[in-house]
C-alpha positions as CSV (number, residue, x, y, z in Angstrom):
1,M,22.7,-8.8,2.5
2,L,19.7,-11.1,1.7
3,D,17.6,-9.1,4.1
4,D,18.4,-5.9,2.1
5,I,17.5,-7.6,-1.2
6,R,14.2,-8.8,0.3
7,R,13.4,-5.3,1.5
8,Y,14.1,-3.9,-2.0
9,L,12.0,-6.6,-3.6
10,D,9.1,-5.9,-1.2
11,A,9.3,-2.2,-1.9
12,T,9.3,-2.9,-5.7
13,V,6.2,-5.1,-5.4
14,A,4.4,-2.5,-3.3
15,I,5.1,0.2,-5.8
16,A,4.0,-2.0,-8.7
17,I,0.7,-2.7,-6.8
18,M,0.2,1.0,-6.2
19,A,0.9,1.9,-9.8
20,T,-1.3,-0.8,-11.2
21,L,-4.3,0.2,-9.1
22,G,-3.6,3.9,-9.8
23,I,-3.5,3.3,-13.6
24,A,-6.6,1.1,-13.6
25,S,-8.6,3.7,-11.7
26,G,-7.4,6.5,-14.0
27,F,-8.5,4.5,-17.1
28,I,-11.8,3.8,-15.4
29,A,-12.4,7.4,-14.5
30,S,-11.4,8.5,-18.0
31,G,-13.7,6.0,-19.6
32,L,-16.7,7.0,-17.4
33,T,-16.3,10.8,-17.5
34,G,-14.0,11.6,-20.5
35,D,-12.2,14.2,-18.4
36,R,-8.4,13.8,-18.4
37,N,-7.9,16.0,-15.3
38,L,-10.3,13.8,-13.3
39,A,-8.5,10.7,-14.5
40,F,-5.2,12.0,-13.2
41,V,-6.8,13.0,-9.9
42,A,-8.4,9.5,-9.6
43,A,-5.1,7.8,-10.4
44,G,-3.2,9.9,-7.8
45,V,-5.8,9.3,-5.1
46,A,-5.9,5.6,-5.8
47,F,-2.0,5.5,-5.7
48,A,-1.9,7.4,-2.4
49,L,-4.7,5.3,-0.8
50,T,-3.1,2.1,-1.8
51,G,0.2,3.2,-0.4
52,A,-1.5,4.2,2.9
53,A,-3.2,0.8,3.1
54,L,0.1,-1.0,2.5
55,V,1.9,1.1,5.1
56,L,-0.8,0.5,7.6
57,R,-0.6,-3.2,7.0
58,L,3.1,-3.2,7.4
59,W,2.8,-1.2,10.6
60,L,0.3,-3.6,12.1
61,A,2.4,-6.6,11.1
62,T,5.5,-5.3,12.8
63,R,3.9,-4.3,16.1
64,K,4.7,-6.6,18.9
65,R,2.5,-7.3,21.8
66,A,3.8,-6.5,25.3
67,P,4.8,-9.5,27.3
68,P,2.4,-10.3,30.2
69,L,3.3,-9.0,33.6
70,D,2.8,-12.3,35.3
71,P,3.5,-15.2,32.9
72,A,1.9,-17.7,35.3
73,R,-1.5,-16.1,34.8
74,E,-1.6,-16.9,31.0
């Protein structure tokens, strides 16, 4: 049960990070260009790229190295 709670907490933190970076990039794009459509595109791209980076980080953290064929050699 605690493992499930931890998983939901990690997912909530990840989505909060993605939303924060997406909103910040949207405001920056809107301030620089004044175009609302470009701000929405920038926010969406930042949200998606942050999600991809977090998924990549999770995937790399969960990969396990294969054990050596001959343990005496290591």
